[in-house]
N, C-alpha and C positions, 0 to 999 in steps of 0.2 A: 234370860228371857229372849233376847235378840237371836240367840242361836236356835231356839225352838221355832221362832217365827221364820227364820231363814230356812230351816229344814222343812217346815210346812209349805212354804212357798215353792221350794225346789221340788218337793214331792208332788204338789199340785201341777206344777209346770211339766214335770216328767209324765204324769198321767195324761195331761192334755196332749202332749206330744205323741204319746202312744196311741191315743184315740184318733188323732189326726192321721198318723201313719197307717193305722188299721183301716180307716175309711178310705184313704188313698189306695191302699192295696185292693180293697173290695171293688172300688171303681175301676181299677186297671183290669181285674179279673172279668168284670162285667163287660168292659169294652172289648177285651180279647174274645169273649164268647160271642158277642154281637158280630164282630168282624169275621171270626171263623165261621159262624153260622151262614152268613150271606156269601162268603167266598166258597164254602162247600156247596151251597145251593147252586151256585153258578158252575162250579167245576164238576160236580157230581150229577148233573142233570136232575136237580131237585130231590135227590135221594141222600139221606144222611143217617149214619148209625151213631150210636152213643160213643163208641170208642173213637170214631173219626173226629167227632166234635171235641171230646176231651183232649185228644192228642193235638189237634190243630190249635186249640186255645191254650194248651198247657195249663189246664186246671184239674182239680180233683174230680174224679168221675161222678161223685155225688152232686157236686155243684153243676157239672155239665148235664147230669140227668134231670135235675130240677129245671134248668133253663130249657132243655129240649122238650120236656113234658109241657111246659108253658107254651112253647111255640107250636107244639102239636095241637093243643087245644085252640089256640088263636087262629091257626091257618087250616084247621081241620085236616091234618095230615093223616095218611092211611098207613098203619103198620103192615109191613110185608116181611116175608122170610125168604132168603135167597137159597140157592141150591146147597150151600154149605151149612144151612140152618141158622145163619146169622140174621138177627132182626135189624131192619132199617125202617126209616119212615119216608114215605113218598109225599112230598109237599107239592102244592100246585106249581105248575111251571113258572119259572122266573122269566118273565118277558120284559126286558129293559127297552126303553125308548132308544132309537138309533143313536141319539146324541150321547147317551150313557154307555152304550155298548162299545163305542170306540175309545172312550176314556177309561183310564184306570180308576176304579172306584173302590172304596173301602167301607 
């Protein structure tokens, strides 16, 4: 009977560990998306494409797409198509206060 209890405890501990690891991974992906989004806003003059965001954040394109669509709604970004036929989103200009412009921010 003690062996069954030990197996049950180890199984539950393993499952809890997996859940914690998965949650941590999701938090890291979200943080990379947020960081990449604001860095691209600054570097790309407030214009971002889905492929740029996915590549900069190193996340699956579907995850990047969901995040980008949320930001488009929040900031009322305008979709545009460049001369090559690629779609990107024009967000309101990012105007940082002088104290932040000189600092490295993330």
